[in-house]
N, CA and C atoms as an extended XYZ file, in Angstrom:
246
Properties=species:S:1:pos:R:3:atomname:S:1:resname:S:1:resid:I:1 pbc="F F F"
N        -5.169       28.443      -14.337 N   MET     1
C        -6.654       28.130      -14.302 CA  MET     1
C        -5.908       26.717      -15.385 C   MET     1
N        -7.465       25.460      -14.340 N   PHE     2
C        -7.361       24.408      -14.801 CA  PHE     2
C        -8.017       23.635      -16.260 C   PHE     2
N        -6.564       23.101      -16.907 N   HIS     3
C        -7.330       22.605      -18.300 CA  HIS     3
C        -7.579       21.340      -18.297 C   HIS     3
N        -8.967       20.780      -18.162 N   LYS     4
C        -9.013       19.042      -18.499 CA  LYS     4
C        -8.277       19.107      -19.144 C   LYS     4
N        -7.924       19.472      -20.123 N   GLU     5
C        -7.196       19.347      -21.666 CA  GLU     5
C        -6.132       18.342      -21.596 C   GLU     5
N        -5.714       19.371      -20.130 N   LEU     6
C        -4.708       18.553      -20.130 CA  LEU     6
C        -4.418       18.081      -19.281 C   LEU     6
N        -4.754       17.502      -18.602 N   VAL     7
C        -4.541       16.770      -17.428 CA  VAL     7
C        -5.903       16.005      -17.527 C   VAL     7
N        -5.680       14.809      -18.021 N   THR     8
C        -6.746       14.486      -18.783 CA  THR     8
C        -7.494       12.931      -17.722 C   THR     8
N        -8.251       12.524      -17.437 N   ASP     9
C        -9.097       11.429      -16.755 CA  ASP     9
C        -8.342       11.221      -14.936 C   ASP     9
N        -7.809       12.731      -14.816 N   ALA    10
C        -7.111       13.117      -13.027 CA  ALA    10
C        -8.143       11.428      -11.625 C   ALA    10
N        -7.373       10.771      -11.325 N   ARG    11
C        -7.900       10.216      -10.257 CA  ARG    11
C        -8.203       10.417       -8.835 C   ARG    11
N        -6.559       10.922       -8.542 N   ARG    12
C        -6.442       11.455       -6.840 CA  ARG    12
C        -4.863       12.037       -7.275 C   ARG    12
N        -4.753       13.297       -6.478 N   VAL    13
C        -3.159       14.102       -6.084 CA  VAL    13
C        -2.890       14.726       -4.711 C   VAL    13
N        -2.338       13.845       -5.252 N   ALA    14
C        -1.473       14.102       -3.644 CA  ALA    14
C        -0.033       15.044       -3.460 C   ALA    14
N         0.069       15.752       -2.699 N   TYR    15
C         1.491       16.539       -2.477 CA  TYR    15
C         2.092       16.338       -1.337 C   TYR    15
N         3.820       16.313       -0.877 N   ASP    16
C         3.492       16.510        0.393 CA  ASP    16
C         5.005       18.362        0.532 C   ASP    16
N         4.196       18.650        0.930 N   PHE    17
C         5.105       20.244        1.093 CA  PHE    17
C         6.181       19.958        1.818 C   PHE    17
N         7.110       18.573        3.262 N   ASP    18
C         7.789       18.362        3.556 CA  ASP    18
C         9.266       18.534        2.171 C   ASP    18
N         8.379       17.854        1.055 N   GLN    19
C         9.714       17.016        0.710 CA  GLN    19
C         9.363       17.845       -1.549 C   GLN    19
N         8.110       18.895       -0.963 N   GLN    20
C         8.073       19.710       -2.485 CA  GLN    20
C         8.194       18.250       -3.225 C   GLN    20
N         6.525       17.630       -3.609 N   ARG    21
C         6.284       16.127       -4.435 CA  ARG    21
C         4.744       16.486       -4.202 C   ARG    21
N         4.905       15.918       -5.710 N   GLY    22
C         3.803       15.626       -5.398 CA  GLY    22
C         3.203       13.831       -6.759 C   GLY    22
N         2.440       13.426       -7.431 N   TRP    23
C         1.828       12.206       -6.693 CA  TRP    23
C         0.501       12.309       -7.567 C   TRP    23
N         0.360       12.280       -9.212 N   LEU    24
C        -0.262       12.570       -9.915 CA  LEU    24
C        -1.296       11.259      -10.552 C   LEU    24
N        -2.386       10.542       -9.536 N   LEU    25
C        -2.896        9.091      -10.746 CA  LEU    25
C        -3.626        8.997      -11.641 C   LEU    25
N        -3.847        8.663      -12.234 N   GLN    26
C        -4.004        8.554      -13.819 CA  GLN    26
C        -5.497        7.027      -14.021 C   GLN    26
N        -6.102        7.075      -15.133 N   ALA    27
C        -6.860        5.687      -15.656 CA  ALA    27
C        -6.091        5.303      -15.461 C   ALA    27
N        -6.117        4.083      -16.537 N   SER    28
C        -5.599        3.402      -17.152 CA  SER    28
C        -4.932        3.677      -18.189 C   SER    28
N        -4.203        3.737      -18.782 N   GLY    29
C        -4.295        3.510      -20.270 CA  GLY    29
C        -3.812        5.125      -20.879 C   GLY    29
N        -3.742        6.532      -19.658 N   THR    30
C        -3.883        7.947      -20.413 CA  THR    30
C        -2.529        7.950      -20.238 C   THR    30
N        -2.516        9.693      -20.389 N   CYS    31
C        -1.094        9.805      -19.618 CA  CYS    31
C        -1.966       11.637      -19.949 C   CYS    31
N        -0.814       12.451      -19.413 N   CYS    32
C        -0.846       13.522      -18.778 CA  CYS    32
C         0.303       14.391      -19.823 C   CYS    32
N        -0.082       15.839      -20.435 N   ASP    33
C         0.855       16.856      -20.766 CA  ASP    33
C         1.737       17.346      -19.609 C   ASP    33
N         2.850       17.526      -20.080 N   MET    34
C         3.608       17.485      -19.083 CA  MET    34
C         3.386       19.211      -18.814 C   MET    34
N         3.234       20.187      -19.358 N   THR    35
C         2.808       21.288      -19.064 CA  THR    35
C         1.587       21.903      -18.190 C   THR    35
N         0.794       20.822      -18.199 N   GLY    36
C        -0.291       21.835      -17.703 CA  GLY    36
C        -0.629       20.347      -16.664 C   GLY    36
N         0.915       19.377      -16.165 N   CYS    37
C         1.051       18.354      -15.289 CA  CYS    37
C         1.465       19.292      -14.490 C   CYS    37
N         2.708       20.298      -14.681 N   ILE    38
C         3.274       20.912      -13.693 CA  ILE    38
C         2.763       22.328      -13.295 C   ILE    38
N         1.736       23.075      -14.436 N   ALA    39
C         0.783       24.279      -13.727 CA  ALA    39
C         0.236       23.206      -13.052 C   ALA    39
N        -0.562       21.950      -12.808 N   LEU    40
C        -1.059       21.448      -11.918 CA  LEU    40
C        -0.516       21.769      -10.596 C   LEU    40
N         1.146       21.504      -10.169 N   PHE    41
C         1.486       21.733       -8.985 CA  PHE    41
C         2.034       22.979       -8.116 C   PHE    41
N         2.659       24.096       -9.540 N   LYS    42
C         2.475       24.348       -9.224 CA  LYS    42
C         1.855       25.626       -8.482 C   LYS    42
N        -0.174       25.460       -9.399 N   ARG    43
C        -0.951       25.584       -8.326 CA  ARG    43
C        -1.055       25.750       -7.153 C   ARG    43
N        -0.521       23.458       -6.337 N   ILE    44
C        -0.290       24.325       -4.627 CA  ILE    44
C         0.476       24.404       -4.622 C   ILE    44
N         1.647       24.041       -5.495 N   ASP    45
C         3.055       24.658       -3.864 CA  ASP    45
C         3.786       25.767       -5.580 C   ASP    45
N         4.045       26.553       -5.078 N   PRO    46
C         5.437       27.426       -6.335 CA  PRO    46
C         6.294       26.785       -6.238 C   PRO    46
N         6.353       25.625       -5.803 N   ASN    47
C         7.972       25.860       -5.370 CA  ASN    47
C         8.676       24.018       -5.131 C   ASN    47
N         7.862       23.435       -6.344 N   VAL    48
C         7.073       21.966       -6.089 CA  VAL    48
C         8.526       21.451       -7.116 C   VAL    48
N         9.432       20.311       -6.580 N   LYS    49
C        10.450       19.908       -7.368 CA  LYS    49
C        10.527       18.538       -8.175 C   LYS    49
N         9.630       17.633       -7.330 N   ILE    50
C         9.740       16.252       -8.620 CA  ILE    50
C         7.975       15.585       -8.140 C   ILE    50
N         7.500       15.355       -9.534 N   ILE    51
C         6.318       15.499       -9.957 CA  ILE    51
C         6.507       13.648      -10.114 C   ILE    51
N         5.174       12.821       -9.836 N   GLU    52
C         5.398       11.940      -10.246 CA  GLU    52
C         4.158       11.112      -11.033 C   GLU    52
N         4.082       10.907      -11.852 N   THR    53
C         2.908       10.350      -12.592 CA  THR    53
C         2.348        8.638      -12.863 C   THR    53
N         0.498        8.216      -12.201 N   PHE    54
C         0.577        6.863      -12.787 CA  PHE    54
C         0.120        7.119      -13.014 C   PHE    54
N        -0.378        5.970      -14.171 N   SER    55
C        -1.296        4.938      -16.210 CA  SER    55
C        -1.511        4.157      -15.018 C   SER    55
N        -2.692        4.803      -13.682 N   GLY    56
C        -3.589        2.970      -13.275 CA  GLY    56
C        -2.389        2.391      -11.914 C   GLY    56
N        -2.670        1.326      -11.927 N   ARG    57
C        -1.522        0.756      -10.997 CA  ARG    57
C         0.382        1.637      -11.337 C   ARG    57
N         1.015        1.978      -12.733 N   ARG    58
C         1.746        1.786      -13.314 CA  ARG    58
C         2.372        3.332      -13.224 C   ARG    58
N         4.126        3.634      -12.537 N   ALA    59
C         4.537        4.539      -12.708 CA  ALA    59
C         4.762        5.248      -14.955 C   ALA    59
N         3.854        5.869      -14.417 N   ASP    60
C         3.778        6.293      -16.047 CA  ASP    60
C         5.512        7.174      -15.822 C   ASP    60
N         5.601        8.660      -15.797 N   VAL    61
C         6.894        9.913      -15.686 CA  VAL    61
C         6.671        9.962      -14.466 C   VAL    61
N         7.824       10.839      -14.655 N   ARG    62
C         8.963       11.393      -13.020 CA  ARG    62
C         8.736       12.592      -13.645 C   ARG    62
N         8.843       14.237      -12.825 N   TYR    63
C         9.039       15.139      -13.547 CA  TYR    63
C         9.991       15.534      -12.776 C   TYR    63
N        11.100       16.166      -12.638 N   VAL    64
C        12.454       16.709      -11.843 CA  VAL    64
C        12.882       17.765      -11.883 C   VAL    64
N        12.981       19.396      -11.073 N   LYS    65
C        13.390       20.525      -11.322 CA  LYS    65
C        14.817       20.471      -11.194 C   LYS    65
N        15.268       20.722      -11.906 N   GLN    66
C        16.563       21.033      -11.451 CA  GLN    66
C        18.363       21.757      -12.641 C   GLN    66
N        18.260       23.047      -11.262 N   ASP    67
C        19.120       23.877      -12.531 CA  ASP    67
C        18.164       24.894      -12.992 C   ASP    67
N        16.411       24.699      -12.200 N   GLY    68
C        15.472       25.470      -12.491 CA  GLY    68
C        14.887       24.907      -13.796 C   GLY    68
N        15.044       23.990      -14.231 N   LYS    69
C        14.515       23.511      -15.302 CA  LYS    69
C        13.414       22.180      -15.093 C   LYS    69
N        12.690       22.145      -15.590 N   TRP    70
C        12.127       20.050      -15.585 CA  TRP    70
C        12.171       19.211      -17.194 C   TRP    70
N        12.484       18.457      -15.683 N   ARG    71
C        13.294       17.242      -16.969 CA  ARG    71
C        12.581       16.606      -17.117 C   ARG    71
N        11.503       15.297      -17.675 N   ALA    72
C        11.437       13.896      -17.914 CA  ALA    72
C        12.105       13.037      -17.533 C   ALA    72
N        11.768       11.744      -17.258 N   GLN    73
C        12.667       11.070      -16.378 CA  GLN    73
C        11.156        9.629      -16.256 C   GLN    73
N        11.699        8.753      -17.470 N   PRO    74
C        10.722        7.634      -17.471 CA  PRO    74
C        10.876        6.818      -14.732 C   PRO    74
N         9.263        6.557      -15.206 N   GLY    75
C         8.387        6.128      -14.005 CA  GLY    75
C         8.846        4.654      -14.148 C   GLY    75
N         8.464        4.540      -13.028 N   GLY    76
C         9.018        2.854      -11.681 CA  GLY    76
C         9.950        2.776      -11.756 C   GLY    76
N        10.067        1.713      -11.162 N   PRO    77
C        11.188        1.088      -10.371 CA  PRO    77
C        12.510        1.638      -10.338 C   PRO    77
N        13.011        1.143      -11.699 N   ASN    78
C        13.758        1.496      -12.602 CA  ASN    78
C        14.495        3.054      -12.573 C   ASN    78
N        13.701        4.262      -12.543 N   ALA    79
C        14.093        5.320      -12.470 CA  ALA    79
C        14.996        6.518      -11.724 C   ALA    79
N        15.501        7.109      -11.909 N   ALA    80
C        16.689        7.825      -11.485 CA  ALA    80
C        15.661        7.987      -10.256 C   ALA    80
N        16.775        8.434       -8.971 N   GLY    81
C        16.454        9.079       -7.866 CA  GLY    81
C        15.874        7.959       -7.703 C   GLY    81
N        15.402        6.863       -7.145 N   ARG    82
C        14.868        6.079       -6.895 CA  ARG    82
C        15.217        5.252       -5.574 C   ARG    82
């Protein structure tokens, strides 16, 4: 089930099945709950590995699944793995 309170003000969602990577664009000044964001993309693809969130045009948080656990990393051009 998708809960609006967990992912607020979503403007656009995109997903690349080849890379198992998702993107969530939200309104400027908003943020999302990690659990809700992961749940959203797991409904698209249970094997999702990377999720990147954006607040307006600014990279916000990058979630990466490593060793079966999700870890949050700062978003932006200096984030790990970019």
